C-alpha positions as semicolon CSV with decimal commas, in nm:
position;residue;x (nm);y (nm);z (nm)
1;M;9,590;12,826;10,978
2;T;9,283;12,711;11,214
3;S;9,286;12,347;11,321
4;P;8,996;12,120;11,176
5;P;8,689;12,124;11,418
6;T;8,669;11,811;11,700
7;T;8,410;11,559;11,688
8;D;8,260;11,712;11,963
9;V;8,172;12,062;11,795
10;V;8,045;11,892;11,473
11;N;7,827;11,675;11,720
12;T;7,691;11,995;11,905
13;I;7,597;12,130;11,565
14;E;7,461;11,895;11,450
15;A;7,235;11,835;11,766
16;A;7,182;12,230;11,737
17;R;6,948;12,178;11,360
18;P;6,582;12,148;11,444
19;P;6,374;11,809;11,450
20;S;6,318;11,908;11,058
21;A;6,642;11,830;11,020
22;A;6,589;11,461;11,053
23;R;6,408;11,460;10,737
24;P;6,703;11,557;10,533
25;A;6,936;11,307;10,708
26;M;6,688;11,042;10,599
27;L;6,690;11,118;10,262
28;A;7,073;11,134;10,236
29;T;7,099;10,816;10,401
30;I;6,805;10,653;10,136
31;S;7,075;10,852;9,866
32;G;7,391;10,681;9,963
33;L;7,206;10,324;10,012
34;S;7,078;10,377;9,640
35;A;7,460;10,449;9,533
36;V;7,535;10,151;9,716
37;V;7,301;9,956;9,579
38;M;7,435;10,092;9,213
39;W;7,756;9,979;9,293
40;G;7,683;9,648;9,444
41;L;7,520;9,537;9,084
42;A;7,809;9,683;8,852
43;P;7,995;9,407;8,883
44;V;7,708;9,148;8,759
45;A;7,661;9,440;8,465
46;T;8,014;9,451;8,414
47;R;8,065;9,027;8,429
48;A;7,807;9,022;8,119
49;A;7,951;9,342;7,910
50;V;8,283;9,213;7,922
51;T;8,176;8,938;7,699
52;Q;8,136;9,225;7,430
53;L;8,437;9,404;7,509
54;A;8,733;9,392;7,658
55;P;8,829;9,557;7,998
56;L;9,001;9,854;7,892
57;P;8,795;9,984;7,609
58;L;8,481;9,908;7,838
59;T;8,659;10,122;8,089
60;V;8,713;10,381;7,872
61;L;8,362;10,412;7,714
62;R;8,241;10,382;8,064
63;A;8,406;10,700;8,151
64;L;8,345;10,909;7,836
65;M;7,967;10,835;7,823
66;A;7,965;10,948;8,180
67;A;8,162;11,224;8,076
68;L;7,955;11,326;7,755
69;V;7,609;11,363;8,008
70;C;7,802;11,552;8,257
71;L;7,973;11,816;8,021
72;P;7,698;12,102;8,034
73;W;7,671;12,099;8,404
74;C;8,040;12,094;8,461
75;V;8,076;12,381;8,211
76;R;7,801;12,584;8,394
77;G;7,970;12,463;8,722
78;L;8,314;12,579;8,638
79;R;8,216;12,904;8,628
80;R;8,121;12,921;8,986
81;L;8,465;12,797;9,107
82;D;8,758;12,999;9,231
83;R;9,100;12,860;9,208
84;A;9,121;12,631;9,504
85;E;8,805;12,464;9,453
86;L;8,914;12,450;9,080
87;L;9,201;12,266;9,207
88;R;9,035;12,045;9,455
89;A;8,760;11,959;9,190
90;I;9,059;11,818;8,937
91;A;9,219;11,648;9,244
92;G;8,860;11,462;9,323
93;G;8,832;11,376;8,941
94;L;9,158;11,179;8,946
95;L;9,109;11,030;9,228
96;G;8,753;10,894;9,189
97;T;8,749;10,817;8,777
98;V;9,127;10,770;8,784
99;G;9,266;10,665;9,094
100;Y;8,996;10,432;9,182
101;N;8,900;10,245;8,848
102;V;9,283;10,199;8,728
103;P;9,444;10,034;9,038
104;V;9,118;9,790;9,100
105;A;9,081;9,696;8,732
106;L;9,452;9,610;8,750
107;G;9,453;9,410;9,023
108;V;9,158;9,235;9,025
109;Q;9,267;9,052;8,674
110;W;9,540;8,870;8,959
111;L;9,313;8,802;9,259
112;P;8,983;8,538;9,293
113;A;8,667;8,785;9,277
114;S;8,604;8,727;9,660
115;T;8,933;8,875;9,743
116;A;8,888;9,175;9,533
117;A;8,544;9,195;9,744
118;L;8,650;9,118;10,080
119;V;8,958;9,428;9,988
120;L;8,731;9,655;9,822
121;A;8,487;9,652;10,159
122;T;8,809;9,822;10,338
123;E;8,674;10,105;10,205
124;P;8,455;10,200;10,486
125;V;8,788;10,207;10,743
126;C;8,982;10,364;10,451
127;I;8,728;10,674;10,538
128;L;8,781;10,660;10,922
129;L;9,144;10,645;10,867
130;L;9,201;10,941;10,627
131;A;8,962;11,153;10,821
132;R;9,131;11,109;11,137
133;L;9,483;11,198;10,973
134;F;9,379;11,476;10,777
135;L;9,094;11,619;10,945
136;G;9,130;11,523;11,295
137;R;8,764;11,321;11,290
138;R;8,773;11,125;11,585
139;T;8,615;10,812;11,556
140;P;8,448;10,653;11,847
141;R;8,567;10,309;11,978
142;W;8,219;10,123;11,931
143;A;8,264;10,244;11,542
144;W;8,558;10,082;11,512
145;A;8,440;9,796;11,680
146;G;8,132;9,793;11,447
147;S;8,335;9,801;11,122
148;A;8,545;9,547;11,269
149;V;8,195;9,310;11,296
150;A;8,110;9,417;10,945
151;L;8,406;9,320;10,797
152;S;8,414;8,989;10,942
153;G;8,085;8,943;10,830
154;V;8,245;9,009;10,426
155;A;8,475;8,782;10,518
156;V;8,221;8,493;10,596
157;I;8,051;8,614;10,303
158;A;8,388;8,599;10,073
159;G;8,428;8,248;10,224
160;P;8,779;8,055;10,201
161;E;8,784;8,147;9,833
162;A;8,898;8,481;9,950
163;L;9,240;8,345;10,054
164;P;9,432;8,345;9,743
165;S;9,591;8,026;9,640
166;D;9,866;8,172;9,452
167;S;10,148;8,336;9,747
168;G;10,365;8,443;9,460
169;T;10,423;8,824;9,374
170;R;10,099;8,867;9,169
171;A;9,879;8,818;9,436
172;L;10,023;9,045;9,687
173;E;10,060;9,302;9,397
174;G;9,673;9,255;9,335
175;I;9,581;9,301;9,688
176;A;9,815;9,647;9,714
177;L;9,664;9,790;9,397
178;V;9,304;9,716;9,494
179;L;9,393;9,857;9,831
180;L;9,502;10,170;9,701
181;G;9,184;10,212;9,485
182;T;9,026;10,230;9,810
183;L;9,221;10,456;9,964
184;L;9,197;10,652;9,664
185;F;8,821;10,634;9,675
186;G;8,785;10,707;10,009
187;A;9,043;11,024;9,983
188;Y;8,775;11,120;9,679
189;T;8,486;11,097;9,884
190;I;8,686;11,365;10,164
191;V;8,815;11,578;9,911
192;L;8,507;11,665;9,707
193;R;8,278;11,701;9,997
194;P;8,334;12,077;10,058
195;L;8,243;12,127;9,707
196;S;7,893;11,914;9,731
197;T;7,850;12,114;10,025
198;T;7,894;12,452;9,874
199;H;7,761;12,403;9,547
200;G;7,549;12,112;9,590
201;A;7,635;11,733;9,480
202;G;7,496;11,793;9,083
203;T;7,758;12,035;9,030
204;A;8,041;11,888;9,221
205;T;7,987;11,526;9,033
206;A;7,931;11,675;8,701
207;I;8,287;11,892;8,727
208;S;8,469;11,597;8,882
209;T;8,329;11,323;8,665
210;T;8,439;11,504;8,324
211;I;8,762;11,613;8,421
212;G;8,824;11,266;8,575
213;A;8,738;11,101;8,241
214;V;9,020;11,309;8,037
215;P;9,296;11,133;8,093
216;Y;9,108;10,817;7,970
217;L;9,092;11,026;7,580
218;L;9,482;10,885;7,568
219;F;9,286;10,547;7,505
220;A;9,009;10,648;7,288
221;G;9,185;10,473;7,015
222;T;9,086;10,154;7,127
223;L;8,710;10,220;7,076
224;T;8,711;10,131;6,716
225;P;8,384;10,207;6,462
226;Q;8,397;9,845;6,420
227;R;8,485;9,720;6,773
228;L;8,156;9,988;6,840
229;T;7,921;9,841;6,589
230;S;7,991;9,444;6,718
231;I;7,859;9,510;7,032
232;A;7,505;9,364;7,105
233;P;7,205;9,584;7,174
234;A;7,172;9,416;7,532
235;A;7,525;9,505;7,576
236;W;7,487;9,873;7,515
237;G;7,245;9,857;7,797
238;E;7,446;9,713;8,064
239;L;7,703;10,003;7,950
240;A;7,447;10,261;8,009
241;F;7,381;10,120;8,368
242;L;7,753;10,115;8,412
243;A;7,794;10,491;8,253
244;L;7,484;10,676;8,345
245;G;7,385;10,488;8,641
246;T;7,693;10,387;8,846
247;S;7,894;10,656;8,727
248;V;7,711;10,951;8,691
249;A;7,366;10,895;8,909
250;G;7,563;10,658;9,181
251;I;7,817;10,938;9,242
252;L;7,560;11,175;9,240
253;L;7,372;10,994;9,513
254;W;7,687;10,947;9,710
255;N;7,808;11,300;9,723
256;F;7,463;11,426;9,823
257;S;7,462;11,156;10,095
258;V;7,798;11,268;10,207
259;A;7,725;11,639;10,214
260;R;7,465;11,586;10,472
261;I;7,555;11,295;10,680
262;D;7,934;11,323;10,696
263;S;8,187;11,140;10,498
264;T;8,245;10,874;10,776
265;R;7,891;10,804;10,869
266;A;7,785;10,767;10,498
267;G;8,149;10,564;10,440
268;L;7,964;10,291;10,644
269;L;7,744;10,209;10,428
270;L;7,982;10,091;10,167
271;F;8,003;9,770;10,385
272;L;7,691;9,666;10,245
273;E;7,826;9,636;9,874
274;P;7,952;9,267;9,886
275;L;7,579;9,207;10,030
276;V;7,427;9,355;9,725
277;G;7,623;9,183;9,499
278;V;7,569;8,849;9,655
279;T;7,196;8,918;9,581
280;G;7,245;9,053;9,252
281;G;7,427;8,745;9,142
282;L;7,125;8,539;9,315
283;V;6,818;8,748;9,120
284;L;6,991;8,812;8,816
285;L;7,243;8,533;8,712
286;G;7,082;8,265;8,920
287;E;7,364;8,204;9,128
288;H;7,358;8,008;9,448
289;L;7,275;8,144;9,757
290;S;7,497;7,980;10,047
291;S;7,450;7,924;10,450
292;A;7,769;8,131;10,466
293;S;7,624;8,420;10,274
294;L;7,332;8,456;10,505
295;A;7,543;8,427;10,829
296;G;7,803;8,659;10,681
297;G;7,500;8,926;10,588
298;A;7,350;8,891;10,953
299;V;7,716;8,968;11,080
300;L;7,779;9,278;10,847
301;V;7,417;9,456;10,916
302;A;7,494;9,373;11,283
303;G;7,849;9,547;11,255
304;I;7,721;9,837;11,022
305;T;7,433;9,871;11,305
306;I;7,683;9,923;11,599
307;A;7,908;10,150;11,387
308;W;7,613;10,347;11,264
309;A;7,439;10,404;11,621
310;A;7,821;10,498;11,753
311;Q;7,838;10,782;11,548
312;R;7,496;10,921;11,600
313;P;7,534;11,269;11,681
314;A;7,492;11,344;12,060
315;K;7,181;11,535;12,143
316;M;7,212;11,848;12,350
317;P;7,113;11,860;12,695
318;S;6,783;11,988;12,769
319;T;6,748;12,333;12,959
């Protein structure tokens, strides 16, 4: 079995690309940012939707709606996969749709929202660690330093409320579950990348989203006709955004980004989720913008800039 390519080899390949390759890289970055914006706004939509539907049926309906949209492309894409790729797609679907959503949904009920946001902000660090452990990917020191700065910016945004007042086992269990969810999403990002690279982000997204929704069929009984008909039209709009926006379009844009600018570099964009959430709360819910949020946002952007620059592919020397 051959060893995974080192960062030097990857950087050499990236540097050898013609100048025209910069345009797809920029498009991939914009794609990743668009996904992060959708995910950052998801808590705002969820906060409004749970007034109409309990968390469990909301999660089930969101997953099944997304799978229904992706099903035609999933059926078509499955014919193109060999056995190893199918196993990878199954693993990716379970990691992304079940492995992330279930632990986070369970954990956040025992944590303040700011604590959950702070733990979720470790996703880029989890991706860096998993890439190092399983792919042998070496991360520059300045990338780690920038990540630490960005994470401290998230801590400033979260504020002292991020420290749970409950020191009992429930708070610790909540932190552990949310952290598990972030690790599993990092694993999803890394596991699914080869499928996005080989067969396209659309195929990889459709297959993984549909497969990942299968376990939710066990809870389809929570979606009774009476419950569904009682949902207000505005809540259906929020559900559509969560299912078609964050779970389909967001994942599609993310997989497109990861396939072209590497999982570890794209993962740095996830640091921006709390900042998007604060902005969404300010614009859509009329929430107050504190000076701490402004300062934390500035620190956050500075950290991302440092880490992003540190992982820039090296240029080949001129001959």
